[in-house]
All heavy atoms as atom14 arrays in JSON, in Angstrom:
{
  "sequence": "MRIDDELLERLGVYFVYHEIYNQYGITFESFVDRWLRGILDI",
  "atom14_mask": [
    [1, 1, 1, 1, 1, 1, 1, 1, 0, 0, 0, 0, 0, 0],
    [1, 1, 1, 1, 1, 1, 1, 1, 1, 1, 1, 0, 0, 0],
    [1, 1, 1, 1, 1, 1, 1, 1, 0, 0, 0, 0, 0, 0],
    [1, 1, 1, 1, 1, 1, 1, 1, 0, 0, 0, 0, 0, 0],
    [1, 1, 1, 1, 1, 1, 1, 1, 0, 0, 0, 0, 0, 0],
    [1, 1, 1, 1, 1, 1, 1, 1, 1, 0, 0, 0, 0, 0],
    [1, 1, 1, 1, 1, 1, 1, 1, 0, 0, 0, 0, 0, 0],
    [1, 1, 1, 1, 1, 1, 1, 1, 0, 0, 0, 0, 0, 0],
    [1, 1, 1, 1, 1, 1, 1, 1, 1, 0, 0, 0, 0, 0],
    [1, 1, 1, 1, 1, 1, 1, 1, 1, 1, 1, 0, 0, 0],
    [1, 1, 1, 1, 1, 1, 1, 1, 0, 0, 0, 0, 0, 0],
    [1, 1, 1, 1, 0, 0, 0, 0, 0, 0, 0, 0, 0, 0],
    [1, 1, 1, 1, 1, 1, 1, 0, 0, 0, 0, 0, 0, 0],
    [1, 1, 1, 1, 1, 1, 1, 1, 1, 1, 1, 1, 0, 0],
    [1, 1, 1, 1, 1, 1, 1, 1, 1, 1, 1, 0, 0, 0],
    [1, 1, 1, 1, 1, 1, 1, 0, 0, 0, 0, 0, 0, 0],
    [1, 1, 1, 1, 1, 1, 1, 1, 1, 1, 1, 1, 0, 0],
    [1, 1, 1, 1, 1, 1, 1, 1, 1, 1, 0, 0, 0, 0],
    [1, 1, 1, 1, 1, 1, 1, 1, 1, 0, 0, 0, 0, 0],
    [1, 1, 1, 1, 1, 1, 1, 1, 0, 0, 0, 0, 0, 0],
    [1, 1, 1, 1, 1, 1, 1, 1, 1, 1, 1, 1, 0, 0],
    [1, 1, 1, 1, 1, 1, 1, 1, 0, 0, 0, 0, 0, 0],
    [1, 1, 1, 1, 1, 1, 1, 1, 1, 0, 0, 0, 0, 0],
    [1, 1, 1, 1, 1, 1, 1, 1, 1, 1, 1, 1, 0, 0],
    [1, 1, 1, 1, 0, 0, 0, 0, 0, 0, 0, 0, 0, 0],
    [1, 1, 1, 1, 1, 1, 1, 1, 0, 0, 0, 0, 0, 0],
    [1, 1, 1, 1, 1, 1, 1, 0, 0, 0, 0, 0, 0, 0],
    [1, 1, 1, 1, 1, 1, 1, 1, 1, 1, 1, 0, 0, 0],
    [1, 1, 1, 1, 1, 1, 1, 1, 1, 0, 0, 0, 0, 0],
    [1, 1, 1, 1, 1, 1, 0, 0, 0, 0, 0, 0, 0, 0],
    [1, 1, 1, 1, 1, 1, 1, 1, 1, 1, 1, 0, 0, 0],
    [1, 1, 1, 1, 1, 1, 1, 0, 0, 0, 0, 0, 0, 0],
    [1, 1, 1, 1, 1, 1, 1, 1, 0, 0, 0, 0, 0, 0],
    [1, 1, 1, 1, 1, 1, 1, 1, 1, 1, 1, 0, 0, 0],
    [1, 1, 1, 1, 1, 1, 1, 1, 1, 1, 1, 1, 1, 1],
    [1, 1, 1, 1, 1, 1, 1, 1, 0, 0, 0, 0, 0, 0],
    [1, 1, 1, 1, 1, 1, 1, 1, 1, 1, 1, 0, 0, 0],
    [1, 1, 1, 1, 0, 0, 0, 0, 0, 0, 0, 0, 0, 0],
    [1, 1, 1, 1, 1, 1, 1, 1, 0, 0, 0, 0, 0, 0],
    [1, 1, 1, 1, 1, 1, 1, 1, 0, 0, 0, 0, 0, 0],
    [1, 1, 1, 1, 1, 1, 1, 1, 0, 0, 0, 0, 0, 0],
    [1, 1, 1, 1, 1, 1, 1, 1, 0, 0, 0, 0, 0, 0]
  ],
  "atom14_positions": [
    [[0.88, -1.2, -0.01], [0.02, 0.0, -0.04], [0.93, 1.24, -0.05], [1.88, 1.33, 0.78], [-0.87, -0.04, 1.26], [-1.75, 1.19, 1.34], [-2.89, 0.74, 2.6], [-3.52, 2.11, 3.25], [0.0, 0.0, 0.0], [0.0, 0.0, 0.0], [0.0, 0.0, 0.0], [0.0, 0.0, 0.0], [0.0, 0.0, 0.0], [0.0, 0.0, 0.0]],
    [[0.62, 2.21, -0.92], [1.42, 3.49, -1.01], [0.74, 4.41, -0.08], [-0.33, 4.64, -0.07], [1.39, 3.89, -2.44], [2.07, 5.17, -2.67], [3.15, 5.0, -3.82], [3.62, 6.23, -4.21], [4.57, 7.0, -3.58], [4.87, 6.73, -2.41], [4.92, 8.08, -4.22], [0.0, 0.0, 0.0], [0.0, 0.0, 0.0], [0.0, 0.0, 0.0]],
    [[1.6, 5.16, 0.62], [1.25, 6.14, 1.52], [1.58, 7.56, 0.92], [2.69, 7.72, 0.35], [1.93, 6.06, 2.84], [1.64, 4.72, 3.56], [1.44, 7.25, 3.84], [2.47, 4.53, 4.69], [0.0, 0.0, 0.0], [0.0, 0.0, 0.0], [0.0, 0.0, 0.0], [0.0, 0.0, 0.0], [0.0, 0.0, 0.0], [0.0, 0.0, 0.0]],
    [[0.62, 8.42, 0.86], [0.98, 9.89, 0.36], [2.12, 10.39, 1.08], [2.26, 10.33, 2.36], [-0.27, 10.66, 0.49], [-0.17, 12.12, 0.1], [0.18, 12.21, -1.19], [-0.49, 13.03, 0.84], [0.0, 0.0, 0.0], [0.0, 0.0, 0.0], [0.0, 0.0, 0.0], [0.0, 0.0, 0.0], [0.0, 0.0, 0.0], [0.0, 0.0, 0.0]],
    [[2.99, 11.12, 0.34], [4.2, 11.69, 0.95], [3.87, 12.79, 1.91], [4.57, 12.78, 3.0], [5.07, 12.39, -0.2], [5.78, 11.23, -1.08], [5.88, 10.06, -0.58], [6.14, 11.58, -2.14], [0.0, 0.0, 0.0], [0.0, 0.0, 0.0], [0.0, 0.0, 0.0], [0.0, 0.0, 0.0], [0.0, 0.0, 0.0], [0.0, 0.0, 0.0]],
    [[2.85, 13.54, 1.78], [2.45, 14.57, 2.67], [2.03, 13.96, 3.93], [2.31, 14.42, 5.08], [1.44, 15.47, 2.1], [1.02, 16.61, 2.98], [0.06, 17.45, 2.33], [-0.08, 17.66, 1.13], [-0.7, 18.14, 3.19], [0.0, 0.0, 0.0], [0.0, 0.0, 0.0], [0.0, 0.0, 0.0], [0.0, 0.0, 0.0], [0.0, 0.0, 0.0]],
    [[1.21, 12.91, 3.94], [0.74, 12.24, 5.04], [1.94, 11.61, 5.89], [1.95, 11.8, 7.09], [-0.25, 11.15, 4.79], [-0.77, 10.22, 5.92], [-1.52, 11.19, 6.92], [-1.77, 9.17, 5.39], [0.0, 0.0, 0.0], [0.0, 0.0, 0.0], [0.0, 0.0, 0.0], [0.0, 0.0, 0.0], [0.0, 0.0, 0.0], [0.0, 0.0, 0.0]],
    [[2.8, 11.08, 5.15], [3.94, 10.42, 5.72], [4.81, 11.5, 6.52], [5.38, 11.22, 7.6], [4.84, 9.68, 4.75], [5.85, 8.75, 5.29], [5.26, 7.66, 6.08], [6.62, 8.12, 4.05], [0.0, 0.0, 0.0], [0.0, 0.0, 0.0], [0.0, 0.0, 0.0], [0.0, 0.0, 0.0], [0.0, 0.0, 0.0], [0.0, 0.0, 0.0]],
    [[4.95, 12.69, 5.93], [5.62, 13.7, 6.53], [4.96, 14.24, 7.74], [5.57, 14.49, 8.73], [5.81, 14.84, 5.52], [6.59, 16.15, 6.0], [8.01, 16.02, 6.25], [8.53, 15.19, 5.59], [8.53, 16.7, 7.14], [0.0, 0.0, 0.0], [0.0, 0.0, 0.0], [0.0, 0.0, 0.0], [0.0, 0.0, 0.0], [0.0, 0.0, 0.0]],
    [[3.73, 14.3, 7.71], [2.94, 14.72, 8.91], [3.04, 13.79, 10.07], [3.24, 14.09, 11.2], [1.49, 14.94, 8.63], [1.33, 16.25, 7.7], [-0.21, 16.44, 7.47], [-0.35, 17.57, 6.65], [-1.52, 18.21, 6.46], [-2.68, 17.66, 6.82], [-1.67, 19.29, 5.63], [0.0, 0.0, 0.0], [0.0, 0.0, 0.0], [0.0, 0.0, 0.0]],
    [[3.0, 12.4, 9.78], [3.17, 11.46, 10.68], [4.48, 11.43, 11.36], [4.82, 11.34, 12.55], [2.9, 10.09, 10.15], [1.5, 9.66, 9.83], [1.31, 8.4, 9.12], [0.56, 9.76, 11.03], [0.0, 0.0, 0.0], [0.0, 0.0, 0.0], [0.0, 0.0, 0.0], [0.0, 0.0, 0.0], [0.0, 0.0, 0.0], [0.0, 0.0, 0.0]],
    [[5.58, 11.76, 10.53], [6.96, 12.01, 10.96], [7.06, 13.1, 11.95], [7.81, 13.0, 12.98], [0.0, 0.0, 0.0], [0.0, 0.0, 0.0], [0.0, 0.0, 0.0], [0.0, 0.0, 0.0], [0.0, 0.0, 0.0], [0.0, 0.0, 0.0], [0.0, 0.0, 0.0], [0.0, 0.0, 0.0], [0.0, 0.0, 0.0], [0.0, 0.0, 0.0]],
    [[6.48, 14.22, 11.68], [6.55, 15.3, 12.53], [5.78, 15.09, 13.88], [6.41, 15.28, 14.97], [5.91, 16.53, 11.83], [5.67, 17.78, 12.82], [6.69, 17.08, 10.63], [0.0, 0.0, 0.0], [0.0, 0.0, 0.0], [0.0, 0.0, 0.0], [0.0, 0.0, 0.0], [0.0, 0.0, 0.0], [0.0, 0.0, 0.0], [0.0, 0.0, 0.0]],
    [[4.67, 14.34, 13.67], [4.02, 13.99, 14.98], [4.86, 13.05, 15.79], [5.06, 13.21, 17.05], [2.68, 13.32, 14.66], [1.82, 12.89, 15.86], [0.87, 13.94, 16.41], [2.06, 11.75, 16.47], [0.09, 13.52, 17.37], [1.15, 11.36, 17.52], [0.32, 12.3, 18.06], [-0.52, 11.97, 19.15], [0.0, 0.0, 0.0], [0.0, 0.0, 0.0]],
    [[5.46, 12.09, 15.13], [6.35, 11.1, 15.83], [7.48, 11.76, 16.47], [7.74, 11.38, 17.65], [6.83, 10.04, 14.83], [7.72, 8.93, 15.33], [7.03, 7.82, 15.81], [9.09, 9.02, 15.36], [7.77, 6.67, 16.36], [9.74, 7.94, 15.94], [9.15, 6.78, 16.31], [0.0, 0.0, 0.0], [0.0, 0.0, 0.0], [0.0, 0.0, 0.0]],
    [[8.14, 12.62, 15.83], [9.29, 13.25, 16.56], [8.85, 14.27, 17.55], [9.44, 14.24, 18.74], [10.18, 14.01, 15.44], [11.29, 14.86, 16.05], [10.76, 13.14, 14.59], [0.0, 0.0, 0.0], [0.0, 0.0, 0.0], [0.0, 0.0, 0.0], [0.0, 0.0, 0.0], [0.0, 0.0, 0.0], [0.0, 0.0, 0.0], [0.0, 0.0, 0.0]],
    [[7.78, 15.1, 17.38], [7.44, 16.08, 18.38], [6.96, 15.43, 19.62], [7.2, 15.92, 20.72], [6.23, 16.86, 17.7], [5.71, 18.05, 18.56], [6.47, 19.15, 18.71], [4.65, 17.81, 19.37], [6.04, 20.17, 19.59], [4.08, 18.86, 20.21], [4.89, 20.0, 20.25], [4.48, 21.04, 21.16], [0.0, 0.0, 0.0], [0.0, 0.0, 0.0]],
    [[6.2, 14.28, 19.54], [5.65, 13.65, 20.76], [6.57, 12.57, 21.25], [6.27, 11.88, 22.18], [4.3, 13.13, 20.47], [3.27, 14.19, 20.25], [2.72, 14.84, 21.24], [2.79, 14.69, 19.07], [1.79, 15.75, 20.79], [1.79, 15.6, 19.49], [0.0, 0.0, 0.0], [0.0, 0.0, 0.0], [0.0, 0.0, 0.0], [0.0, 0.0, 0.0]],
    [[7.84, 12.54, 20.66], [8.82, 11.56, 21.21], [8.32, 10.14, 21.39], [8.44, 9.58, 22.3], [9.47, 12.13, 22.54], [10.19, 13.48, 22.32], [10.79, 13.99, 23.69], [10.49, 13.36, 24.59], [11.53, 14.94, 23.52], [0.0, 0.0, 0.0], [0.0, 0.0, 0.0], [0.0, 0.0, 0.0], [0.0, 0.0, 0.0], [0.0, 0.0, 0.0]],
    [[7.61, 9.67, 20.32], [6.97, 8.46, 20.43], [7.91, 7.26, 20.82], [7.67, 6.4, 21.5], [6.19, 8.17, 19.08], [5.08, 9.27, 18.87], [5.57, 6.83, 19.17], [4.01, 9.3, 19.83], [0.0, 0.0, 0.0], [0.0, 0.0, 0.0], [0.0, 0.0, 0.0], [0.0, 0.0, 0.0], [0.0, 0.0, 0.0], [0.0, 0.0, 0.0]],
    [[9.14, 7.33, 20.03], [10.12, 6.25, 20.32], [10.58, 6.28, 21.71], [10.56, 5.19, 22.36], [11.28, 6.41, 19.35], [12.4, 5.32, 19.59], [12.05, 3.99, 19.04], [13.51, 5.46, 20.34], [13.04, 2.98, 19.3], [14.39, 4.47, 20.51], [14.09, 3.28, 20.03], [15.05, 2.19, 20.25], [0.0, 0.0, 0.0], [0.0, 0.0, 0.0]],
    [[10.81, 7.49, 22.33], [11.31, 7.41, 23.73], [10.26, 7.1, 24.76], [10.56, 6.61, 25.68], [11.77, 8.89, 23.99], [13.0, 9.28, 23.23], [13.84, 8.42, 22.85], [13.27, 10.52, 22.9], [0.0, 0.0, 0.0], [0.0, 0.0, 0.0], [0.0, 0.0, 0.0], [0.0, 0.0, 0.0], [0.0, 0.0, 0.0], [0.0, 0.0, 0.0]],
    [[8.94, 7.49, 24.35], [7.96, 7.09, 25.42], [7.38, 5.79, 25.27], [7.18, 5.11, 26.25], [6.74, 8.11, 25.17], [7.1, 9.5, 25.61], [5.93, 10.53, 25.57], [4.82, 10.12, 25.24], [6.16, 11.68, 25.82], [0.0, 0.0, 0.0], [0.0, 0.0, 0.0], [0.0, 0.0, 0.0], [0.0, 0.0, 0.0], [0.0, 0.0, 0.0]],
    [[7.34, 5.24, 23.99], [6.67, 3.94, 23.88], [7.59, 2.81, 23.29], [7.19, 1.69, 23.29], [5.42, 4.05, 22.84], [4.43, 5.03, 23.42], [4.33, 6.4, 22.89], [3.6, 4.84, 24.59], [3.51, 7.17, 23.38], [2.7, 5.65, 25.02], [2.67, 6.91, 24.4], [1.78, 7.8, 25.0], [0.0, 0.0, 0.0], [0.0, 0.0, 0.0]],
    [[8.75, 3.27, 22.81], [9.72, 2.26, 22.35], [9.43, 1.59, 21.0], [9.91, 0.54, 20.7], [0.0, 0.0, 0.0], [0.0, 0.0, 0.0], [0.0, 0.0, 0.0], [0.0, 0.0, 0.0], [0.0, 0.0, 0.0], [0.0, 0.0, 0.0], [0.0, 0.0, 0.0], [0.0, 0.0, 0.0], [0.0, 0.0, 0.0], [0.0, 0.0, 0.0]],
    [[8.51, 2.33, 20.21], [8.22, 1.71, 18.86], [8.91, 2.57, 17.82], [9.12, 3.74, 18.04], [6.6, 1.65, 18.68], [6.05, 3.04, 18.71], [6.07, 0.74, 19.61], [4.57, 3.02, 18.33], [0.0, 0.0, 0.0], [0.0, 0.0, 0.0], [0.0, 0.0, 0.0], [0.0, 0.0, 0.0], [0.0, 0.0, 0.0], [0.0, 0.0, 0.0]],
    [[9.29, 2.0, 16.74], [9.97, 2.57, 15.61], [8.89, 3.37, 14.92], [7.72, 3.15, 15.02], [10.63, 1.56, 14.68], [9.66, 0.68, 14.15], [11.67, 0.71, 15.55], [0.0, 0.0, 0.0], [0.0, 0.0, 0.0], [0.0, 0.0, 0.0], [0.0, 0.0, 0.0], [0.0, 0.0, 0.0], [0.0, 0.0, 0.0], [0.0, 0.0, 0.0]],
    [[9.39, 4.23, 13.97], [8.47, 5.07, 13.11], [7.85, 4.09, 12.15], [6.66, 4.26, 11.92], [9.36, 6.01, 12.42], [8.46, 6.9, 11.4], [7.57, 7.75, 11.85], [8.71, 6.7, 10.01], [6.7, 8.47, 11.0], [7.82, 7.51, 9.21], [6.87, 8.35, 9.74], [0.0, 0.0, 0.0], [0.0, 0.0, 0.0], [0.0, 0.0, 0.0]],
    [[8.43, 3.01, 11.66], [7.79, 2.03, 10.8], [6.66, 1.45, 11.49], [5.56, 1.23, 10.89], [8.83, 1.13, 10.33], [8.12, 0.08, 9.26], [9.29, -0.88, 8.72], [9.64, -1.72, 9.63], [9.66, -0.82, 7.62], [0.0, 0.0, 0.0], [0.0, 0.0, 0.0], [0.0, 0.0, 0.0], [0.0, 0.0, 0.0], [0.0, 0.0, 0.0]],
    [[6.85, 0.98, 12.75], [5.8, 0.43, 13.4], [4.62, 1.32, 13.8], [3.51, 1.03, 13.76], [6.47, -0.22, 14.81], [5.37, -0.76, 15.61], [0.0, 0.0, 0.0], [0.0, 0.0, 0.0], [0.0, 0.0, 0.0], [0.0, 0.0, 0.0], [0.0, 0.0, 0.0], [0.0, 0.0, 0.0], [0.0, 0.0, 0.0], [0.0, 0.0, 0.0]],
    [[5.06, 2.55, 14.12], [4.09, 3.56, 14.27], [3.15, 3.8, 13.06], [1.93, 3.88, 13.26], [4.81, 4.88, 14.67], [3.83, 6.16, 14.74], [3.16, 6.27, 15.99], [3.87, 7.08, 13.71], [2.38, 7.49, 16.07], [3.16, 8.28, 13.83], [2.31, 8.4, 15.06], [0.0, 0.0, 0.0], [0.0, 0.0, 0.0], [0.0, 0.0, 0.0]],
    [[3.7, 3.9, 11.94], [2.96, 4.12, 10.72], [2.04, 2.81, 10.44], [0.82, 3.09, 10.11], [3.84, 4.41, 9.5], [3.06, 4.39, 8.24], [4.58, 5.79, 9.67], [0.0, 0.0, 0.0], [0.0, 0.0, 0.0], [0.0, 0.0, 0.0], [0.0, 0.0, 0.0], [0.0, 0.0, 0.0], [0.0, 0.0, 0.0], [0.0, 0.0, 0.0]],
    [[2.64, 1.64, 10.73], [1.88, 0.51, 10.44], [0.69, 0.42, 11.34], [-0.5, 0.09, 10.99], [2.71, -0.7, 10.6], [1.97, -2.08, 10.5], [1.42, -2.22, 9.38], [2.01, -2.87, 11.3], [0.0, 0.0, 0.0], [0.0, 0.0, 0.0], [0.0, 0.0, 0.0], [0.0, 0.0, 0.0], [0.0, 0.0, 0.0], [0.0, 0.0, 0.0]],
    [[0.79, 0.68, 12.66], [-0.23, 0.77, 13.6], [-1.32, 1.83, 13.25], [-2.5, 1.56, 13.35], [0.26, 1.07, 14.98], [1.11, -0.15, 15.58], [1.65, 0.17, 16.87], [2.53, -0.83, 17.39], [2.92, -1.06, 18.57], [2.49, -0.22, 19.54], [3.82, -2.06, 18.93], [0.0, 0.0, 0.0], [0.0, 0.0, 0.0], [0.0, 0.0, 0.0]],
    [[-0.79, 2.99, 12.78], [-1.76, 4.04, 12.43], [-2.62, 3.52, 11.2], [-3.83, 3.81, 11.16], [-0.96, 5.3, 12.06], [-1.97, 6.48, 11.86], [-2.62, 7.27, 12.7], [-2.47, 6.92, 10.58], [-3.28, 8.2, 12.05], [-3.32, 7.91, 10.79], [-2.14, 6.47, 9.35], [-3.92, 8.68, 9.75], [-2.82, 7.14, 8.22], [-3.67, 8.24, 8.42]],
    [[-2.02, 2.95, 10.14], [-2.71, 2.48, 9.02], [-3.74, 1.4, 9.38], [-4.83, 1.38, 8.7], [-1.66, 1.96, 7.99], [-0.89, 2.97, 7.25], [0.09, 2.24, 6.42], [-1.77, 3.85, 6.43], [0.0, 0.0, 0.0], [0.0, 0.0, 0.0], [0.0, 0.0, 0.0], [0.0, 0.0, 0.0], [0.0, 0.0, 0.0], [0.0, 0.0, 0.0]],
    [[-3.45, 0.57, 10.27], [-4.32, -0.58, 10.73], [-5.46, -0.03, 11.64], [-6.36, -0.77, 11.91], [-3.54, -1.64, 11.4], [-2.69, -2.39, 10.3], [-2.18, -3.76, 11.03], [-1.11, -3.32, 11.91], [-0.8, -4.12, 12.95], [-1.44, -5.24, 13.14], [0.13, -3.65, 13.78], [0.0, 0.0, 0.0], [0.0, 0.0, 0.0], [0.0, 0.0, 0.0]],
    [[-5.35, 1.23, 12.07], [-6.38, 1.77, 12.86], [-6.19, 1.57, 14.42], [-7.1, 1.8, 15.21], [0.0, 0.0, 0.0], [0.0, 0.0, 0.0], [0.0, 0.0, 0.0], [0.0, 0.0, 0.0], [0.0, 0.0, 0.0], [0.0, 0.0, 0.0], [0.0, 0.0, 0.0], [0.0, 0.0, 0.0], [0.0, 0.0, 0.0], [0.0, 0.0, 0.0]],
    [[-5.08, 1.09, 14.81], [-4.78, 0.83, 16.19], [-4.54, 2.13, 16.88], [-4.81, 2.39, 18.11], [-3.52, -0.16, 16.4], [-3.9, -1.47, 15.78], [-3.11, -0.27, 17.79], [-2.77, -2.5, 15.63], [0.0, 0.0, 0.0], [0.0, 0.0, 0.0], [0.0, 0.0, 0.0], [0.0, 0.0, 0.0], [0.0, 0.0, 0.0], [0.0, 0.0, 0.0]],
    [[-3.86, 3.03, 16.25], [-3.62, 4.4, 16.81], [-4.58, 5.41, 16.25], [-4.85, 5.43, 15.06], [-2.16, 4.86, 16.52], [-1.05, 4.05, 17.02], [0.2, 4.51, 16.43], [-0.96, 4.13, 18.49], [0.0, 0.0, 0.0], [0.0, 0.0, 0.0], [0.0, 0.0, 0.0], [0.0, 0.0, 0.0], [0.0, 0.0, 0.0], [0.0, 0.0, 0.0]],
    [[-5.01, 6.3, 17.17], [-5.91, 7.4, 16.67], [-5.21, 8.58, 17.09], [-5.28, 9.01, 18.21], [-7.28, 7.23, 17.36], [-8.2, 8.26, 16.96], [-8.18, 8.67, 15.76], [-9.21, 8.55, 17.68], [0.0, 0.0, 0.0], [0.0, 0.0, 0.0], [0.0, 0.0, 0.0], [0.0, 0.0, 0.0], [0.0, 0.0, 0.0], [0.0, 0.0, 0.0]],
    [[-4.73, 9.35, 16.07], [-4.11, 10.67, 16.4], [-4.83, 11.87, 15.74], [-5.65, 11.68, 14.91], [-2.69, 10.69, 15.92], [-2.6, 10.5, 14.43], [-1.83, 9.74, 16.74], [-1.11, 10.63, 13.91], [0.0, 0.0, 0.0], [0.0, 0.0, 0.0], [0.0, 0.0, 0.0], [0.0, 0.0, 0.0], [0.0, 0.0, 0.0], [0.0, 0.0, 0.0]]
  ]
}
């Protein structure tokens, strides 16, 4: 599945701003996968 570049950029900004890796220990790839599957609601 192809993700729009703008959406991917926004998710990246959110990931870094909220320090997702430091707080939850998940990688950006895992974060995007969880968001796409509907597990995360941002």
